[in-house]
TIKOLPA-671770 format. One line per field, with one value per atom (N, C-alpha, C): residue number from 1; residue in three letters; atom name; x negated, y, z. Coordinates in nm, 3 decimals, m for minus. Atoms other than C-alpha are relative to their C-alpha. Last residue first. Layout:
REM residues N
i <- c(NUM ...) $
aa <- c(ala ...) $
at <- c(CA ...) $
px <- c(X ...) $
py <- c(Y ...) $
pz <- c(Z ...) $
//
This chain:
REM residues 68
i <- c(68 68 68 67 67 67 66 66 66 65 65 65 64 64 64 63 63 63 62 62 62 61 61 61 60 60 60 59 59 59 58 58 58 57 57 57 56 56 56 55 55 55 54 54 54 53 53 53 52 52 52 51 51 51 50 50 50 49 49 49 48 48 48 47 47 47 46 46 46 45 45 45 44 44 44 43 43 43 42 42 42 41 41 41 40 40 40 39 39 39 38 38 38 37 37 37 36 36 36 35 35 35 34 34 34 33 33 33 32 32 32 31 31 31 30 30 30 29 29 29 28 28 28 27 27 27 26 26 26 25 25 25 24 24 24 23 23 23 22 22 22 21 21 21 20 20 20 19 19 19 18 18 18 17 17 17 16 16 16 15 15 15 14 14 14 13 13 13 12 12 12 11 11 11 10 10 10 9 9 9 8 8 8 7 7 7 6 6 6 5 5 5 4 4 4 3 3 3 2 2 2 1 1 1) $
aa <- c(ala ala ala asp asp asp gly gly gly met met met pro pro pro leu leu leu gly gly gly pro pro pro ile ile ile arg arg arg asn asn asn phe phe phe asn asn asn gly gly gly cys cys cys phe phe phe glu glu glu leu leu leu pro pro pro met met met glu glu glu ile ile ile cys cys cys ala ala ala pro pro pro cys cys cys phe phe phe ala ala ala glu glu glu glu glu glu val val val val val val tyr tyr tyr gly gly gly ser ser ser arg arg arg ile ile ile ser ser ser ile ile ile val val val ala ala ala asp asp asp cys cys cys val val val lys lys lys cys cys cys tyr tyr tyr trp trp trp leu leu leu thr thr thr ala ala ala phe phe phe pro pro pro thr thr thr pro pro pro pro pro pro ala ala ala ala ala ala ser ser ser gln gln gln ser ser ser thr thr thr phe phe phe arg arg arg leu leu leu asp asp asp ser ser ser met met met) $
at <- c(N CA C N CA C N CA C N CA C N CA C N CA C N CA C N CA C N CA C N CA C N CA C N CA C N CA C N CA C N CA C N CA C N CA C N CA C N CA C N CA C N CA C N CA C N CA C N CA C N CA C N CA C N CA C N CA C N CA C N CA C N CA C N CA C N CA C N CA C N CA C N CA C N CA C N CA C N CA C N CA C N CA C N CA C N CA C N CA C N CA C N CA C N CA C N CA C N CA C N CA C N CA C N CA C N CA C N CA C N CA C N CA C N CA C N CA C N CA C N CA C N CA C N CA C N CA C N CA C N CA C N CA C N CA C N CA C) $
px <- c(0.047 m0.153 0.113 m0.027 m0.009 m0.042 m0.095 m0.167 0.023 m0.010 m0.346 0.112 m0.132 m0.463 m0.002 0.018 m0.773 0.136 m0.058 m0.703 m0.013 m0.123 m0.927 0.040 0.022 m1.167 0.126 0.012 m1.116 m0.042 m0.119 m0.979 m0.007 m0.011 m1.269 0.132 m0.138 m1.398 0.002 m0.038 m1.720 0.142 0.082 m1.906 0.036 m0.063 m1.784 m0.093 0.091 m1.930 0.072 0.049 m1.657 m0.093 m0.056 m1.632 m0.054 m0.010 m1.513 m0.131 0.115 m1.484 0.026 m0.032 m1.148 m0.119 0.063 m1.292 0.022 0.041 m1.090 m0.055 m0.114 m0.890 m0.038 0.010 m1.211 0.120 0.032 m1.115 m0.007 m0.087 m1.126 m0.056 0.055 m1.257 0.096 0.134 m1.215 m0.065 0.033 m0.914 m0.146 0.137 m0.785 m0.028 0.076 m0.409 m0.150 m0.039 m0.175 m0.075 m0.084 m0.362 0.039 m0.073 m0.531 0.099 m0.112 m0.793 0.060 m0.049 m1.035 0.122 m0.138 m1.223 0.028 m0.017 m1.546 0.147 m0.119 m1.615 m0.003 0.031 m1.967 0.128 m0.049 m1.848 m0.021 m0.009 m2.044 0.042 0.133 m2.166 0.007 0.015 m1.807 m0.136 0.076 m1.799 m0.014 0.071 m1.548 m0.069 0.063 m1.407 m0.082 0.137 m1.168 m0.046 0.049 m0.855 m0.146 0.141 m0.686 m0.037 0.073 m0.321 m0.152 0.083 m0.182 m0.079 0.141 0.085 m0.077 0.071 0.448 m0.150 0.062 0.600 m0.076 0.146 0.813 m0.051 0.074 1.184 m0.148 0.037 1.335 m0.082 0.140 1.500 m0.026 0.047 1.860 m0.144 0.145 2.019 m0.047 0.064 2.384 m0.142 0.135 2.585 m0.060 0.008 2.959 m0.141 0.093 2.987 m0.002 0.069 3.268 m0.079) $
py <- c(0.008 m0.404 0.035 m0.122 m0.464 m0.029 0.014 m0.719 0.129 m0.122 m0.713 m0.023 m0.026 m1.040 0.128 m0.051 m1.025 0.031 0.093 m1.249 0.046 0.076 m1.053 m0.095 0.137 m0.804 m0.085 0.079 m0.472 m0.147 0.009 m0.263 m0.104 0.138 m0.336 m0.017 0.043 0.004 m0.142 0.032 0.115 m0.031 0.115 0.148 m0.035 0.066 0.491 m0.106 0.014 0.569 m0.075 0.135 0.673 0.008 0.075 1.040 m0.143 m0.046 1.047 0.067 m0.077 0.853 0.038 m0.137 0.748 0.087 m0.091 0.436 0.144 0.069 0.150 0.096 0.031 0.336 m0.065 0.139 0.489 m0.025 0.021 0.815 m0.145 0.087 0.864 m0.007 0.003 1.102 m0.077 m0.060 1.111 m0.005 m0.045 0.880 0.050 0.015 0.873 0.050 m0.117 0.842 m0.030 m0.046 0.546 0.120 m0.115 0.398 0.032 0.010 0.080 0.116 m0.096 0.131 m0.018 m0.018 m0.140 0.092 m0.027 m0.106 0.008 m0.010 m0.250 0.005 0.051 m0.181 0.018 0.107 m0.144 m0.061 0.123 0.066 m0.121 m0.011 0.394 m0.141 0.019 0.335 m0.005 m0.088 0.285 m0.032 0.059 0.127 0.108 m0.101 0.187 m0.070 0.060 m0.020 0.099 m0.042 0.122 m0.071 0.079 m0.009 0.033 m0.005 0.252 m0.083 m0.024 0.175 m0.007 0.116 0.211 0.027 m0.014 0.482 m0.130 m0.043 0.371 0.008 0.116 0.349 0.055 0.011 0.646 m0.117 m0.063 0.585 m0.020 0.093 0.492 0.079 0.039 0.762 m0.098 0.034 0.818 m0.041 m0.014 0.808 m0.047 0.104 0.881 0.020 m0.023 1.080 m0.123 0.044 1.060 0.019 m0.070 1.083 m0.065 0.089 0.982 0.082) $
pz <- c(m0.140 1.652 0.096 m0.078 1.309 0.141 m0.105 1.079 0.070 m0.075 0.741 0.103 m0.053 0.599 0.081 m0.134 0.379 0.056 m0.096 0.079 0.142 0.034 m0.149 0.111 m0.029 0.016 m0.032 0.118 m0.157 0.021 0.082 0.117 m0.113 0.051 0.355 m0.078 0.023 0.451 m0.056 0.134 0.610 m0.015 0.046 0.942 m0.146 0.113 1.060 m0.054 0.111 1.407 m0.117 0.022 1.650 m0.126 0.113 1.735 m0.004 0.136 2.006 m0.040 0.050 2.327 m0.142 0.036 2.470 m0.038 m0.097 2.638 m0.031 m0.124 2.484 0.098 m0.086 2.218 0.133 m0.039 2.072 0.094 m0.143 1.910 0.027 m0.084 1.531 0.146 m0.132 1.266 0.089 0.000 0.891 0.131 m0.137 0.852 m0.002 m0.022 0.490 0.146 0.026 0.495 0.032 0.134 0.473 m0.042 0.003 0.768 m0.145 0.127 0.875 0.000 0.006 1.148 m0.140 0.138 1.248 0.005 0.016 1.581 m0.152 0.145 1.699 m0.029 0.062 2.062 m0.151 0.102 2.193 m0.062 m0.055 2.497 m0.090 m0.144 2.435 0.057 m0.063 2.082 0.153 m0.114 1.950 0.065 m0.113 1.604 0.110 m0.086 1.325 0.111 m0.118 1.033 0.074 m0.033 0.774 0.129 m0.113 0.600 0.023 m0.008 0.376 0.126 m0.124 0.306 m0.017 m0.030 m0.044 0.126 0.028 m0.035 0.032 m0.118 m0.054 m0.026 m0.074 m0.397 0.124 0.017 m0.498 0.084 m0.110 m0.512 m0.021 m0.101 m0.853 0.112 m0.003 m1.048 0.110 0.136 m1.149 m0.004 0.004 m0.803 m0.140 0.074 m0.799 m0.012 0.027 m0.547 m0.075 0.139 m0.555 m0.049 0.087 m0.176 m0.135 0.091 0.056 m0.103) $
//
């Protein structure tokens, strides 16, 4: 048994970054939601890289975030 006591609250999880990417090879539009800034990405449809960065959409109110 442990007598450990936590005096501080745990750190809040990082705010996710939501970015939009475009693949010129297969014309796919991909959104990536990550806890870290994504600087380069592969296309999950045709495995081409790099995807073209189109922008982010973190500040759109009411935007639902889902898991793929």
